[in-house]
N, C-alpha and C positions, 0 to 999 in steps of 0.2 A: 504493500500500500504506500501511496505517496504520503510522506510526512509533511505536516504544515511547516512552512518556513518560519523560523523565529524572527523576532525583531532584531534589527541591526544592533551590534554591541554599543555603538556610540549613542543610539537612541535610548537604549536601556539605561545607560549611565546617566543620561539627562533626566530620565524619569525618576530614577532613584534619588538623584540630587534634588529634584523638585519636591519629591515626597518628604525628604529629610527637612527641607526648608519649611514645608507646610506644617510638619509636626513640631519642629523645634524653633520656629520663628525665623532666626537668622543663623541656623546651624551652618558652619563652614564659611560664613561670610567674613569679610575683612573688617577689622575694627574701624570705627569712624573717628574723625577729629573730636576732641572733647575739651570742655572747660575744666579747669582745675584750680584748687586753692589749698590753703592749709590752715589748721587751727592748732597751734602749738602752745601749750601752757608751760612756761618756764618754771623750773623747780622753785624759784623764789616767789612766785605768785601766791598771794593769800587766797583762801577759799572764795571770798567775795569777788576777787579779781578774776578767778577762774570762771566763776558763774557769769560774770559780765562778758568775758571773752567768748564763752560758748554761745551766749545769746547774740553777740555781734556776728559770730560765724554763721549762726542759723539765719539771721536776718540777711546776710550776704547770699546764702543759698536760696532763700525764699525769694529774694528780689529777682534772681535769675529765672527761677521757676515761673514767676508770674509775668515777667516781661517777655521772656524768650521761649519758654517751654521747650528746651532742647530735647532732641530725640533720645539722647543718652544723658543720664544724670551727671552733674559735675562730680569729679573726684575730689575729695577733701582729705588731705593728709592730717591725721590727728595724733596727738601725743600729750600725755599728762592730764587727760580729762576723765571725769567720772562717767560711768555707764549712762546715767540719765542725761548728761550733757551731750554725749555722742548721739543719743537717741533724738534729742531735740534737733540736731543738725540733720539727721536722716529724715525726720518728719518734714523738715523744710524742703526736702527734695534732693538731697545729696547722697552720694555713695561714699562712705567713709573708708579710708585705708589707714591702718596703723603704720606710722612712720617706722622704718627700720632702725631709727635712732641715730645718734652722732658718735663718731669715734672721739676719743679724748682729744682735747685741744692741745696743739703742739706749742707749749709756752716758749720753746727755744727756736721756733720757726722764724724765718726772716722778717715777716711783716710784724710779728709781735715784739721782736727785738727792737724795732724802730718805733714803737709806740711812744706817745707823748709822755713827758715827765709826770704829768698828772695821773697817769695810769700805771706808774712804776710798781705800785703795790698790788695791782690787779693780776690775777692768774689767767684770766680769760676775758674775752669781750663781753660787754654788758648785754649785747644782743646776739649771743651765741645761738639762741634758738632759731634765728633766721636761716641758718645753714641747713635746716631740714629741707628747705626748698630745693636744694640740689638733687634730692631723691627724685624729683619730678622730671628730671632729664633721663631717668632710667626707664626704658620701655617696659620693663617688667612691673615697675611700680604703677605706671599709668595704663596698665592693662593693654599694652600694645597699640595705643592710639598713635596714628602716624603724625598727627599735629596736635599741639596743645596750646590753648589760650589760658595762661596762668594769670589769675587776677587775685591780688591780695584780699583777704577777708575783711579789711577795713574799707573796702570799696563797695559801692552799691550800684547795681544795674538799674537804670531809670527808664530805659527804653530797650526795644528789641536789639539784642547784640549778636544775633546769629551770624552776621557778616564778619564778625571778628575771627571766626574759624576759617574764613576764606582768604584772609590777608597773608601776603607772602612772608614767610619766615626767613630769618629772625627779624622781628619788628619790635620796636619799643619807642617810648616818648623821650625825646632829648630835652635836657634843660639847658637852653642857650642863655646868654647873658640877659636877654630881655625877660627871663623868668625870675630874676633875682627879686625876692621880696624886699620892700623898702626898708624893713627893719634889720636887714642883714647887710653889714658893711662889706665893701669890696674885698678887703683882706681876708674875710671869712668865707665869702662866696667862692673865690678862686685863690686859695692860699699857696698855690704852686704845686701842681701835681707832677709826679715823675713816674714813668713806667719804664722799667729796665734801664734806669739812669738817664732817660731822656725826658726833658720837660714837655708836657702835653697840656694845651689849653683845655680847661674844663669843658667848654662847649663842644669839643670834638670827641671827648671820651666818656662823659658822664651822662648816663641815661637812667631813667627811673625803672626799677625792676618790679614795680607794683603791678604792671600789666605788660606781659611779654608773650609774644606768639613765636613758637619755635617747633622744631621737629626733634622729638626724643631720639637719643642715639646712645647705644651702649658704650661706644668709644669715647664720646664726649663726656658722658657721665663719669667714666673712669678717670678721664683727664681732670675733671672738676674736683673729684675727691683727692686726686694726687696733689693739686694745688692746696687744698685744705690741709692735707697731711704735712706738707713741706712749708706752708706759709709763704709760698713763692708768688705773691700777688701784691698789688699796690693798694694804697689807701687813697680813695678819691673823695672822701667826705670826712674830714677830721672831726666834725661835730658828732658824727655817729661812727666812731672809729672801728673799722673793719667789720662790716656785716656781710651778708651774702652778696649784696650788690657790688662791693669792691672786687670780690673774686670773679663774678660773672663779667663785669666790665673789663677786667684785666684779661680774662680768657678770650673774649671776643675781639678785643683790641689786637692781641697777638695773632689770633687765628685769621683775622681779616687784614692783618698787616697795616693797621692804622685806619682802615676803612670802617665806616660805621655800619651797624645793622640798619635795616630799613627804618625810616622815620615814621612812627605811628602818630597819626593826627591826635590833637588834644581832646577831640570828642570821645576817644576811647579811654582816656586817662585824664579826666578833667580835674585839675587840682586847685583851681581858683587863682592861679597866678595871673599877672597882667598879660603874659604871653598866651595863657590859656584862652582868655577872652579875645585876644587878637586873632588866634587861630580859628576860633569858633564864633563867627559873626552872628549866627543864628542859634540861639540856645536850644531850639528844638532838635538840633543835630546831636546834642550830647547823649551819649549812650551809657557811659560809666563814670560815676562821680567818685573820686578818690580823695575825699576831704572829710575829715572827722567832724561830726556835728553831734556832740554829746547830748544836747538838749532833746534831740529827736529820737535817740536810740530806743528808749523804753517805750515811748508811744508807738513807734513804728513796729517794734518787735511784737508787742502785744497784739497789734492789728494783724501782723503777719502770721502769728500762731493760729488765728481763728478764721482768716479769710480763705476762700476757695479761689482757685484759678478762674479769672474772668473769661468771658467769651473772647474769641480771637479778635484782636484789634482794640479791645477795651482796656482801659487803664484802671487798676485797682485804686481805691481811694488812698490807701496808705502811701502809694508812690506819688500821688499828687501832693500829699502833705510833705513828703520827703523833699520833693523838688522845691516846694515853697520854702521849707526850712533851710535848704542849702543855697537859696537864692540863685538857682540855675534856670 
């Protein structure tokens, strides 16, 4: 008897793949670009300070959920928080990831040996916790996301920010001389930066790491942690001596041989500087506000905890209140 002909192998494979996708949602699909942040409680924080930090991080995640509704929840690196505090961040729409932690600070490293006399008695930087951010360059930590928009948790999304994931990496907001606050004298604004012994104007090398778009890379992550271990990086902001920003700025300066990462418009990292208003003529273009407003935090967080995501295109009341409070 004639045997019925079977389906071509290629077609069978496509059918099996399609069935797997239907059962598992996105089984076998490639990870998408994602938003990320971190919520790190330094050991020195008092219980009330930890609680306030967790609420601030939850507010950050909630603002992204309500304005942007990303296809994948933002990844938030956490450390030093209680279980109920992590749960609040997750209720706000985030996926939390426990930070792998920090290696011991190298007190004999090059950058720490050059610390100001006022810090002579200090064994480590006051903002050591900021170095947890380096983990977000590791593809394993960010769940294989091919591109990440890392936004610090003290920033708030006030309008749809989905386009941030489409910006060419690496991108960040540069602080040029026009950004100098009027209360900061010139000798403090640009005290004389040197990278590898060469003088570098602050406007060419200094960029804010509060909003960065980049591509995670295992080799880059390894190089960043090597700089951390050796202390082989420059100090670009003496007022906040050696935080993670100094390390990242030094790394990219060397990698790009003095060329800057792509310039991110102030609408994506609105800090309220004079240059911010100059860059964003229309306030309705502002997407991310990176400017602390303590008076509004409790009010907005309480609203955020109880509000549901609005219909597409609608703006929740708490965001309207926030925009008003921040004068944006």
